[in-house]
C-alpha positions as CSV (number, residue, x, y, z in Angstrom):
1,M,16.4,13.3,4.9
2,L,20.1,12.9,4.5
3,P,22.8,10.5,5.6
4,I,25.1,11.9,8.3
5,K,28.4,12.9,6.7
6,Y,28.2,16.7,7.3
7,L,28.9,16.4,11.0
8,V,32.5,15.7,10.5
9,V,32.8,19.0,8.8
10,L,30.9,21.0,11.3
11,F,32.3,19.5,14.4
12,A,35.6,17.8,13.9
13,V,36.9,17.3,10.5
14,G,35.5,18.0,7.1
15,T,32.2,17.6,5.3
16,F,30.0,14.9,6.8
17,A,28.0,15.1,3.6
18,C,24.6,13.3,3.6
19,D,24.4,11.0,0.7
20,K,21.6,10.1,-1.7
21,C,22.2,8.7,-5.1
22,Y,19.7,10.3,-7.4
23,G,17.4,13.2,-8.0
24,P,16.3,16.4,-6.4
25,R,15.8,16.0,-2.7
26,N,14.4,19.2,-1.3
27,D,16.1,20.8,1.6
28,A,13.0,20.9,3.7
29,A,11.8,18.1,6.0
30,H,9.3,15.5,4.8
31,V,11.0,15.7,1.5
32,R,13.7,13.3,0.3
33,H,16.8,15.4,0.0
34,V,19.6,15.6,-2.5
35,R,22.9,14.0,-1.6
36,R,24.4,17.0,0.0
37,A,28.1,16.6,-0.4
38,Q,28.7,13.7,-2.7
39,P,30.1,14.6,-6.2
40,G,27.4,16.1,-8.4
41,A,25.0,16.8,-5.6
42,Q,22.3,19.3,-6.1
43,E,22.5,22.2,-3.6
44,A,19.7,23.6,-1.4
45,T,18.4,27.0,-2.4
46,V,16.9,28.5,0.7
47,A,19.4,29.8,3.2
48,P,18.9,30.1,7.0
49,R,16.9,33.1,8.3
50,A,19.6,34.4,10.7
51,P,22.9,33.6,12.4
52,L,22.8,31.3,15.4
53,E,22.8,32.7,18.9
54,W,25.9,31.7,20.7
55,G,25.9,31.5,24.5
56,Q,28.1,30.4,27.4
57,L,27.3,26.7,26.6
58,N,26.2,25.5,23.2
59,F,24.9,22.2,21.9
60,L,24.5,20.5,18.5
61,H,22.2,17.5,18.6
62,T,21.5,14.6,16.3
63,T,18.9,11.8,16.8
64,D,17.2,9.0,14.9
65,T,19.7,9.2,12.1
66,H,18.7,5.6,11.1
67,G,21.7,5.2,8.8
68,W,21.4,8.5,7.0
69,L,25.2,9.0,6.9
70,E,26.5,9.9,3.8
71,G,34.7,20.9,12.7
72,H,34.1,24.1,11.8
73,M,31.8,24.9,14.7
74,R,34.3,23.7,17.4
75,H,36.8,26.1,15.9
76,K,34.3,28.9,16.0
77,A,33.4,28.1,19.6
78,G,37.1,28.2,20.6
79,N,37.4,31.6,19.0
80,L,34.4,32.9,20.9
81,G,35.6,31.6,24.2
82,V,32.6,29.3,24.8
83,D,31.9,25.6,25.1
84,L,30.2,23.5,22.3
85,L,29.0,20.0,23.0
86,L,27.9,17.5,20.3
87,I,25.3,15.0,21.4
88,D,23.5,12.0,19.7
89,T,20.6,10.2,21.2
90,G,20.5,6.9,19.3
91,D,18.8,4.9,16.6
92,L,21.7,4.8,14.1
93,H,20.3,2.3,11.6
94,D,17.2,0.6,10.1
95,G,16.2,3.0,7.4
96,N,18.9,3.5,4.9
97,G,21.0,1.2,2.7
98,L,24.3,2.5,4.0
99,S,23.5,1.0,7.4
100,D,21.1,-1.8,6.5
101,A,22.7,-3.5,3.5
102,S,25.7,-4.7,5.6
103,T,25.9,-7.7,8.0
104,P,25.4,-7.0,10.8
105,N,23.2,-3.9,10.4
106,G,25.4,-0.8,10.9
107,A,28.8,-2.6,10.4
108,I,29.8,-0.1,7.8
109,S,27.8,3.0,8.7
110,N,29.0,2.9,12.3
111,L,32.7,3.1,11.2
112,I,31.7,6.3,9.3
113,F,29.7,7.6,12.2
114,E,32.7,7.2,14.4
115,N,34.5,10.0,12.6
116,V,32.3,12.4,14.5
117,D,33.8,13.5,17.7
118,Y,30.7,13.4,19.9
119,D,30.9,14.5,23.5
120,L,27.9,12.4,24.7
121,L,25.9,9.6,23.0
122,S,23.1,7.3,24.2
123,I,21.6,4.1,22.8
124,G,18.4,3.7,20.8
125,N,15.9,0.9,20.6
126,H,17.1,0.0,17.1
127,E,20.4,-1.0,18.6
128,L,18.7,-3.6,20.7
129,Y,16.2,-5.5,18.6
130,V,18.8,-8.0,17.2
131,S,21.4,-9.6,19.5
132,E,24.0,-9.4,16.8
133,V,23.6,-5.7,16.5
134,A,23.5,-5.2,20.2
135,Y,26.8,-7.0,20.6
136,E,28.3,-5.0,17.8
137,T,27.3,-1.9,19.7
138,F,28.7,-3.3,23.0
139,N,32.0,-4.7,21.6
140,Q,32.9,-2.0,19.0
141,F,30.9,1.2,19.0
142,S,30.7,1.8,22.7
143,K,34.5,1.2,23.0
144,V,35.2,3.9,20.5
145,Y,33.5,6.5,22.6
146,G,34.4,5.1,26.0
147,D,32.7,6.9,28.9
148,R,31.0,9.3,26.5
149,Y,28.6,6.5,25.5
150,V,26.2,6.7,28.4
151,T,23.6,3.9,28.9
152,S,22.3,4.5,32.4
153,N,19.5,1.9,32.1
154,V,20.7,-0.5,29.4
155,Q,22.7,-3.6,30.1
156,I,23.9,-6.6,28.1
157,I,25.1,-10.1,29.0
158,N,28.9,-10.1,28.6
159,P,29.7,-13.4,26.9
160,A,33.0,-13.6,28.7
161,T,31.4,-13.6,32.2
162,G,27.7,-14.5,31.6
163,Q,26.8,-11.5,33.7
164,F,24.8,-8.4,32.8
165,E,26.8,-5.2,32.5
166,Y,26.2,-1.7,31.2
167,I,26.7,-1.4,27.4
168,G,28.3,2.0,28.0
169,S,29.0,4.1,31.1
170,Q,26.3,4.6,33.8
171,Y,27.0,8.3,34.0
172,R,29.6,10.8,33.0
173,Y,30.9,13.6,35.2
174,F,33.2,15.9,33.3
175,T,34.5,19.4,32.9
176,T,34.2,21.3,29.7
177,D,37.1,23.1,28.0
178,H,36.1,26.3,29.7
179,G,35.5,24.9,33.2
180,L,31.8,24.0,33.4
181,R,31.2,20.9,35.6
182,I,28.5,18.6,34.2
183,M,26.8,15.4,35.4
184,A,25.4,13.5,32.5
185,F,23.0,10.5,32.3
186,G,21.7,8.6,29.2
187,V,18.3,7.0,29.6
188,L,16.4,5.0,27.0
189,Y,12.6,5.0,27.3
190,D,11.0,1.9,28.8
191,F,11.6,-0.2,25.8
192,T,10.4,-3.9,25.9
193,G,11.2,-5.1,22.4
194,N,14.9,-5.9,23.0
195,S,16.3,-9.3,22.4
196,N,17.0,-11.5,25.4
197,V,20.7,-10.7,25.6
198,S,20.0,-7.2,26.9
199,R,17.7,-5.6,29.4
200,V,16.3,-2.1,29.8
201,I,15.8,-1.0,33.4
202,K,12.6,0.9,33.8
203,T,13.1,4.5,34.7
204,K,10.9,4.3,37.8
205,D,13.3,1.7,39.1
206,L,16.4,3.4,37.9
207,V,15.7,6.6,39.9
208,K,15.6,4.5,43.1
209,Q,18.9,2.8,42.6
210,S,21.6,3.9,45.0
211,W,24.2,4.6,42.3
212,F,21.9,6.9,40.5
213,L,20.9,8.8,43.7
214,D,24.6,9.0,44.6
215,A,25.4,10.5,41.2
216,V,22.7,13.1,41.5
217,K,24.1,14.0,45.0
218,Y,27.6,13.8,43.7
219,P,30.1,15.2,46.2
220,Q,32.0,17.3,43.6
221,P,30.3,20.5,42.4
222,I,27.8,20.2,39.6
223,D,27.0,23.3,37.4
224,L,24.5,21.5,35.1
225,F,22.7,18.2,34.8
226,L,22.7,16.9,31.2
227,V,20.1,14.2,30.7
228,I,20.1,12.7,27.2
229,G,18.3,9.7,25.8
230,H,16.3,8.0,23.1
231,N,13.2,9.2,24.9
232,P,10.6,11.8,24.1
233,I,11.4,15.0,25.9
234,R,7.8,16.0,26.4
235,P,6.6,14.2,29.6
236,S,3.0,14.2,28.4
237,V,4.0,11.8,25.6
238,S,3.0,8.3,26.9
239,S,6.4,6.7,26.2
240,S,8.4,9.5,27.8
241,T,10.2,8.9,31.1
242,F,11.9,12.4,31.2
243,G,9.2,13.5,33.7
244,T,10.3,10.9,36.2
245,L,14.0,11.8,35.7
246,Y,13.3,15.6,36.0
247,S,11.2,15.2,39.1
248,T,13.8,13.0,40.8
249,I,16.8,15.3,40.0
250,R,14.9,18.5,40.8
251,G,13.7,17.1,44.1
252,L,17.2,16.4,45.2
253,R,19.0,19.4,43.5
254,P,16.4,22.2,43.3
255,N,18.7,24.9,42.1
256,I,20.9,23.3,39.5
257,P,19.9,23.7,35.8
258,I,18.8,20.6,33.9
259,Q,19.2,20.4,30.2
260,T,17.7,17.4,28.3
261,F,18.1,16.0,24.7
262,G,15.7,13.4,23.5
263,G,14.5,11.4,20.5
264,H,12.3,8.5,19.3
265,T,9.2,10.5,18.2
266,H,10.9,11.9,15.1
267,I,9.7,15.5,15.7
268,R,11.2,18.9,16.3
269,D,10.3,20.0,19.8
270,F,11.5,22.2,22.7
271,V,10.1,21.9,26.2
272,V,10.3,24.2,29.2
273,Y,10.3,22.2,32.5
274,D,10.9,25.1,34.8
275,T,12.8,28.4,34.8
276,I,16.2,26.6,34.8
277,S,15.4,23.4,32.8
278,T,14.6,22.8,29.2
279,G,14.7,20.0,26.6
280,L,15.3,19.7,22.9
281,E,14.3,17.0,20.3
282,S,15.8,17.2,16.9
283,G,13.7,15.4,14.3
284,R,14.8,12.3,12.4
285,Y,16.8,10.8,9.5
286,C,19.3,13.7,9.3
287,E,16.6,16.1,8.2
288,T,17.3,18.2,11.3
289,L,20.4,19.2,13.2
290,G,19.3,20.6,16.6
291,W,21.0,23.7,18.1
292,A,20.6,25.0,21.7
293,S,22.5,27.6,23.6
294,M,22.4,29.0,27.1
295,S,24.0,31.6,29.2
296,G,23.9,32.5,32.9
297,I,25.2,29.3,34.4
298,N,26.7,30.1,37.8
299,S,30.1,28.4,38.0
300,S,33.2,29.3,40.1
301,T,35.4,27.4,37.6
302,F,34.1,28.8,34.3
303,R,36.8,30.7,32.4
304,G,35.0,31.6,29.2
305,N,32.6,34.3,27.9
306,Q,29.0,34.5,29.1
307,K,28.2,36.8,26.2
308,P,30.5,36.1,23.3
309,R,31.1,39.2,21.1
310,G,30.4,39.6,17.4
311,V,27.6,37.1,17.4
312,P,23.9,37.1,18.6
313,N,23.5,35.8,22.1
314,P,20.6,33.9,23.7
315,S,18.0,36.1,25.3
316,Q,14.9,34.1,26.1
317,K,14.0,33.1,29.6
318,A,12.8,29.6,30.2
319,I,9.2,30.6,30.2
320,K,6.6,28.8,28.0
321,V,5.2,31.2,25.5
322,S,3.0,29.0,23.2
323,N,-0.1,26.9,23.8
324,T,1.6,23.5,23.5
325,T,0.5,20.4,25.2
326,S,1.0,20.2,29.0
327,I,4.5,18.9,29.7
328,G,3.7,17.3,33.0
329,A,6.3,19.3,34.9
330,T,5.7,22.2,37.2
331,Q,6.5,25.6,35.6
332,N,8.6,27.9,37.8
333,S,9.2,25.3,40.4
334,T,12.6,26.5,41.3
335,S,13.2,29.0,44.1
336,G,13.9,32.6,43.2
337,P,14.4,34.3,39.8
338,S,16.7,32.8,37.2
339,S,19.6,34.4,35.4
340,L,19.6,31.8,32.6
341,V,18.7,32.6,29.1
342,Y,18.3,30.2,26.2
343,S,18.0,29.8,22.4
344,R,17.0,26.9,20.2
345,R,17.1,26.3,16.5
346,Y,16.2,23.5,14.1
347,L,18.7,23.4,11.2
348,D,17.8,21.9,7.9
349,W,20.5,19.3,7.1
350,N,22.3,20.5,4.0
351,R,25.5,22.1,2.8
352,L,24.1,25.6,2.4
353,T,22.9,25.6,6.1
354,F,26.2,24.4,7.4
355,S,28.3,26.8,5.2
356,Y,26.1,29.7,6.3
357,H,26.5,29.0,10.0
358,A,30.2,28.2,9.7
359,V,31.0,31.7,8.4
360,G,34.0,33.1,10.3
361,S,35.1,29.6,11.4
362,Q,37.3,28.7,8.5
363,D,40.4,30.2,6.8
364,H,39.8,29.5,3.2
365,T,37.7,26.4,2.3
366,F,34.7,24.6,3.6
367,D,36.0,21.2,2.6
368,Y,39.0,19.9,4.4
369,H,40.9,16.8,3.4
370,S,39.5,14.8,6.3
371,G,35.9,15.6,5.3
372,Q,36.6,14.7,1.6
373,R,38.1,11.4,2.8
374,V,34.9,10.6,4.7
375,T,32.9,11.5,1.6
376,N,35.1,9.1,-0.4
377,D,34.6,6.4,2.2
378,I,30.9,6.7,1.8
379,T,31.0,6.7,-2.0
380,Q,33.1,3.6,-1.9
381,A,30.8,1.9,0.6
382,R,27.8,2.8,-1.5
383,K,29.4,1.2,-4.5
384,Q,30.4,-1.9,-2.6
385,L,26.9,-2.3,-1.2
386,N,25.4,-1.7,-4.7
387,L,23.1,0.9,-3.3
388,T,22.7,2.7,-6.7
389,T,21.3,-0.4,-8.4
390,L,18.3,0.9,-10.3
391,Y,15.0,-1.0,-10.2
392,G,12.9,1.5,-12.1
393,C,11.6,5.0,-12.4
394,A,8.9,6.0,-9.9
395,P,6.3,7.9,-12.1
396,E,5.2,10.3,-9.3
397,T,5.8,11.2,-5.7
398,Y,4.0,9.2,-3.0
399,C,3.9,10.6,0.6
400,Q,3.0,8.9,3.8
401,S,0.8,11.6,5.3
402,C,0.6,14.7,3.1
403,K,-2.5,13.3,1.4
404,P,-5.6,11.5,2.8
405,F,-5.4,7.8,3.0
406,L,-5.6,6.1,-0.4
407,A,-5.9,9.4,-2.2
408,D,-3.9,10.1,-5.3
409,G,-0.3,10.7,-4.2
410,N,-0.8,8.8,-0.9
411,I,1.8,6.0,-0.7
412,F,-0.7,3.5,0.6
413,N,-2.6,3.8,-2.6
414,L,0.6,2.6,-4.4
415,I,1.1,-0.1,-1.7
416,Q,-2.3,-1.6,-2.4
417,T,-1.6,-1.9,-6.1
418,A,1.9,-3.2,-5.6
419,L,0.8,-5.9,-3.1
420,A,-1.9,-7.2,-5.3
421,A,0.4,-7.4,-8.2
422,T,3.5,-9.0,-6.6
423,V,2.4,-11.0,-3.5
424,V,1.2,-14.1,-5.5
425,N,1.5,-17.8,-4.7
426,E,1.5,-19.1,-8.3
427,S,-0.1,-22.4,-7.3
428,R,-3.0,-20.4,-5.8
429,A,-3.0,-17.4,-8.0
430,D,-6.6,-17.8,-9.1
431,I,-7.9,-18.0,-5.5
432,P,-9.2,-14.7,-4.2
433,R,-7.0,-13.2,-1.5
434,L,-7.0,-10.4,1.0
435,I,-3.5,-9.1,1.8
436,I,-3.3,-7.2,5.1
437,V,-0.1,-5.2,6.1
438,N,0.6,-2.7,8.9
439,T,1.2,0.8,7.6
440,G,4.1,1.1,9.9
441,H,6.2,-1.1,7.6
442,I,6.5,2.0,5.4
443,R,9.0,4.3,6.9
444,F,9.3,7.2,4.5
445,D,8.0,8.8,1.3
446,L,8.8,7.7,-2.2
447,V,9.9,10.5,-4.5
448,K,9.3,10.7,-8.3
449,G,12.5,9.6,-10.0
450,P,14.9,6.6,-9.9
451,F,13.9,3.9,-7.4
452,T,17.1,2.1,-6.3
453,F,18.3,-0.6,-3.9
454,D,19.0,2.2,-1.4
455,D,15.4,3.6,-1.8
456,S,14.0,0.1,-0.9
457,F,15.6,0.5,2.6
458,I,14.5,4.1,2.9
459,V,10.9,3.3,2.1
460,S,10.5,-0.1,3.7
461,P,13.6,-1.4,5.6
462,F,12.0,-4.3,7.5
463,D,12.0,-7.8,6.2
464,D,8.6,-9.2,7.3
465,A,7.5,-12.3,5.4
466,F,4.0,-13.0,4.1
467,E,2.0,-15.7,5.9
468,F,-1.6,-16.9,5.2
469,I,-4.5,-19.0,6.3
470,P,-6.2,-20.6,3.3
471,N,-9.9,-20.8,2.5
472,V,-11.2,-18.4,5.2
473,P,-14.9,-17.6,4.8
474,Y,-15.1,-14.1,3.2
475,N,-17.7,-12.9,5.7
476,I,-15.2,-13.6,8.5
477,A,-12.0,-12.5,6.7
478,S,-13.6,-9.2,5.5
479,Q,-14.0,-8.1,9.2
480,V,-10.3,-8.5,10.1
481,L,-9.1,-5.1,8.7
482,G,-11.7,-3.2,10.6
483,I,-11.0,-5.0,13.9
484,L,-7.2,-4.4,13.5
485,N,-7.7,-0.7,12.7
486,A,-10.0,-0.3,15.8
487,G,-7.4,-1.8,18.0
488,A,-4.0,-0.8,19.3
489,F,-1.0,0.2,17.2
490,Q,1.0,-3.0,16.4
491,K,4.4,-2.7,17.9
492,R,7.4,-4.4,16.6
493,S,8.6,-6.4,19.5
494,V,10.6,-9.5,20.2
495,D,9.2,-10.2,23.7
496,T,6.6,-12.6,22.3
497,E,6.3,-16.3,22.0
498,I,6.0,-16.2,18.3
499,R,9.6,-15.6,17.1
500,D,12.7,-13.6,17.8
501,L,13.9,-10.9,15.4
502,D,17.1,-11.7,13.6
503,T,19.1,-9.9,10.9
504,R,16.5,-11.0,8.3
505,D,13.9,-8.8,9.8
506,F,16.0,-5.7,9.0
507,N,17.0,-6.7,5.5
508,F,20.5,-7.8,4.8
509,N,19.8,-9.1,1.3
510,A,21.5,-8.5,-2.0
511,P,19.7,-6.5,-4.7
512,L,17.0,-8.3,-6.7
513,I,18.6,-7.5,-10.0
514,P,22.1,-7.6,-11.4
515,I,24.4,-4.6,-11.3
516,D,24.0,-2.5,-14.4
517,A,25.7,0.6,-15.9
518,C,23.8,2.8,-13.5
519,T,25.8,1.2,-10.6
520,A,29.2,0.7,-12.2
521,P,31.0,-0.5,-9.1
522,D,34.5,-2.0,-9.2
523,D,34.2,-5.6,-10.2
524,Q,36.5,-6.6,-7.4
525,M,34.2,-5.2,-4.7
526,K,32.4,-7.8,-2.8
527,K,29.6,-7.2,-0.3
528,D,31.3,-9.3,2.4
529,S,34.6,-7.4,2.4
530,G,34.6,-4.1,4.3
531,P,35.7,-0.9,2.8
532,T,38.7,0.9,4.0
533,L,37.1,3.4,6.4
534,H,38.9,6.0,8.4
535,R,38.3,7.0,12.0
536,R,38.2,10.4,13.7
537,T,40.8,13.1,13.0
538,K,40.5,16.7,14.1
539,H,40.8,19.4,11.4
540,L,38.2,21.8,10.1
541,T,37.4,24.8,7.9
542,R,34.8,26.3,5.6
543,S,34.0,29.2,3.2
544,P,31.0,31.5,3.4
545,L,28.1,31.3,1.0
546,H,25.8,34.2,0.1
547,R,22.2,34.2,1.1
548,R,19.5,33.9,-1.5
549,A,15.8,34.3,-1.0
550,P,13.7,32.1,-3.4
551,A,10.2,31.0,-2.7
552,L,9.8,28.8,0.4
553,N,10.1,25.1,0.1
554,P,7.6,22.7,1.8
555,G,8.8,21.4,5.2
556,Y,8.7,21.8,8.9
557,V,6.6,24.6,10.4
558,T,7.3,24.1,14.1
559,T,5.5,25.3,17.2
560,D,7.1,24.5,20.6
561,D,7.2,26.0,24.1
562,F,9.3,28.9,22.8
563,G,6.9,29.7,20.0
564,T,7.1,29.5,16.2
565,N,10.6,30.9,15.5
566,G,12.6,27.7,15.9
567,D,12.9,26.6,12.3
568,D,16.3,27.8,11.0
569,T,15.1,27.8,7.4
570,P,11.5,29.1,6.8
571,H,9.2,26.6,5.1
572,S,5.7,26.4,3.7
573,A,3.6,23.9,5.7
574,I,2.9,20.4,4.4
575,P,-0.6,19.1,5.2
576,F,-0.8,16.1,7.6
577,Y,-3.4,13.4,7.4
578,P,-3.7,10.5,9.9
579,Q,-3.3,7.0,8.5
580,P,-4.8,3.8,9.9
581,N,-2.9,0.9,11.6
582,D,-3.4,-1.4,8.6
583,L,-4.4,-1.5,5.0
584,Q,-5.8,-4.3,2.8
585,A,-5.2,-5.2,-0.9
586,N,-7.7,-7.5,-2.7
587,A,-6.6,-9.7,-5.6
588,S,-8.1,-12.3,-7.9
589,F,-11.6,-11.4,-6.9
590,P,-14.5,-12.4,-9.3
591,V,-15.6,-9.9,-11.8
592,S,-19.0,-9.6,-10.2
593,G,-20.1,-10.5,-6.7
594,L,-18.0,-11.6,-3.7
595,P,-16.1,-14.8,-3.1
596,E,-17.3,-17.4,-0.6
597,T,-13.8,-18.0,0.7
598,V,-10.4,-16.2,0.4
599,D,-6.8,-16.8,1.2
600,L,-6.2,-14.4,4.1
601,V,-2.6,-13.1,3.7
602,F,-0.8,-11.1,6.3
603,L,2.7,-10.3,7.7
604,D,4.4,-12.7,10.1
605,F,4.9,-9.6,12.2
606,I,1.2,-9.3,13.0
607,G,-0.1,-12.8,12.4
608,A,-0.3,-14.7,15.6
609,N,-0.5,-11.7,18.0
610,Y,-3.1,-9.7,16.1
611,V,-4.7,-11.5,13.1
612,I,-5.6,-14.6,15.1
613,P,-7.4,-12.7,17.8
614,A,-9.2,-10.5,15.2
615,L,-10.4,-13.7,13.4
616,A,-11.8,-14.9,16.8
617,K,-13.6,-11.6,17.2
618,A,-15.1,-12.1,13.8
619,G,-16.4,-15.6,14.6
620,G,-13.5,-17.6,13.3
621,N,-11.8,-20.5,15.1
622,Y,-8.1,-20.4,14.1
623,T,-4.8,-21.0,15.8
624,Q,-1.1,-20.4,15.0
625,Q,-1.0,-24.0,13.6
626,D,-3.3,-22.9,10.8
627,I,-0.7,-20.3,9.6
628,S,1.9,-21.1,6.9
629,Y,4.0,-19.0,4.5
630,Y,2.1,-17.8,1.5
631,V,5.2,-17.2,-0.6
632,D,8.9,-17.9,0.0
633,K,9.8,-16.4,3.3
634,E,12.7,-14.5,1.6
635,F,10.1,-12.4,-0.3
636,T,9.4,-9.7,2.2
637,T,8.1,-6.2,2.8
638,N,11.5,-5.0,1.5
639,S,11.0,-7.1,-1.7
640,Y,7.6,-6.3,-3.2
641,L,8.3,-2.7,-4.2
642,P,11.5,-3.6,-6.1
643,A,9.6,-6.4,-7.7
644,Y,6.8,-4.0,-8.7
645,A,9.3,-1.4,-10.0
646,K,11.1,-4.0,-12.2
647,K,7.8,-5.0,-13.9
648,Y,5.8,-1.7,-14.0
649,W,8.3,1.2,-13.7
650,Q,10.6,0.5,-16.7
651,A,9.6,3.6,-18.7
652,N,12.5,6.1,-19.1
653,V,15.1,3.7,-17.5
654,P,17.9,4.6,-16.9
655,S,17.2,8.4,-17.5
656,C,14.4,8.8,-14.9
657,P,12.5,12.1,-14.8
658,V,12.7,13.5,-11.3
659,G,10.1,15.3,-9.2
660,Q,10.5,18.2,-6.8
661,G,9.6,16.2,-3.7
662,V,6.8,16.0,-1.1
663,G,4.7,19.1,-0.8
664,Y,4.9,20.0,-4.5
665,D,2.4,19.2,-7.2
666,N,3.4,16.2,-9.3
């Protein structure tokens, strides 16, 4: 997982280096990565398996970067006489200090993100939870990209008129540098958790709207439909609406290729819809940069190379070759044979990967001044936001899913301990308590080594407060966890009568401890004053690196509709174990026996909508009026791990021993 700085280098300017403050962060997925292009960063050691296959039309895809920000490839595409499009499919924040420690969320990271010269972008659900963030997206971010920011089914109330209007453009019809004519849509899945200043038009309604049908039947020639969105690409996924979009477009335009790019499910995936339609999804958190290429597009205006020389070319027909889940679309539904061929690749997000694939695209150096400037912007922003503030030294690596629930090394084992130790109402400290939290508040693994202010966002970015009902009979309270875990997954949503999300829910708080020598920011830097950040420029270059072949690192081992050869860097597989909806910590229980009553503590996120109904099922008679805060509402799910680290992880501070990452033995 890396922040997003490297893209400037690859696509427009210089190194868009992904930034992490401390410790080895392995180059494979599911492992916290090193800061890839910040000064002193540790390099990845495993190089890609082979050069990329370049076709008539090529794509680089990012999604679900969640604030992990920290162009050689355009130059290479120009030399080869082919087109290269850069695409992002949303969720730019909520998961990293660079995006989440500012007010509003993304105020600083978006300025850095804007250095990337994207061709098409779409909105994510995390841009819509909080009205303040939604308006920042509408008033600032969407204006930077103009008609390239496509939000076909997302609208917002314009404060100037009081009327709903599209946050971005409804569609984009454009011609590539080499003459391909493309119609593009950007469609968010049917999200319902947005604040009341925005609305998401359901896809089943979108495809019936006259403007959409007119765009599909556009009177000007269309060589390719490009459908992007924060939306799972595999139609068999319950939240995906790509099946509806595909069926509508294919029904009206049966012989025009459709290429989709999705997101939201945080996985690597490639889907074959029919012989001229495929889709790509490119992971999460800047662990993955997606690559797709295609040749054989029939166009009377294309003036480039179908098969660029000196590089491998795509050769695979759009035919499903692996036994993946049914995609919900009809294979081979187009008429006649297809001349289209494809390739796809999932690139590990690190400097070695990008240098390797940029070979031949630069004159003398991989780092241009513009890229170094962006790196400096990020370094200064990190200092200003105090992201390197050290809370303690994590004694081992704790993963979300690589170990069975509550086993040694499973992060929820640590969470149980930390909750019991830190979520304490001092006036009721001796009263037994059950503390129930949803496992979804943990967003990533915690790696052995320094645990910093930045890490607190990475592991648990949300700011859910602790509520409670006092003196609940134990025989009733003890049933709640089982009832919750037998029920539906608890969704984070604002369309409830309980409360609206605000910036507090996504943590915009200062560090819990003062700045120390580990941080060493300029004394004049203030959190409320924005750093001097630079917007897009257009220069690029890079130098080649030699391949090395050490042992494989743990990470993604992907199977998709094209088989098992999609991972650009080979990995050893990391085990995956399912985790429950919720977990429970017990504290202040008697030495022997069970208490008669307990304080039932839970997150405000799940209290009224989930805990109260669970208590009713267990035989309790409670309402929302029985709920109050257990501790100060400013002490949240983003607070308890830093508090625990300050008290129990002080050994070896400030020189924390570091681990190898997830998938390795501690």
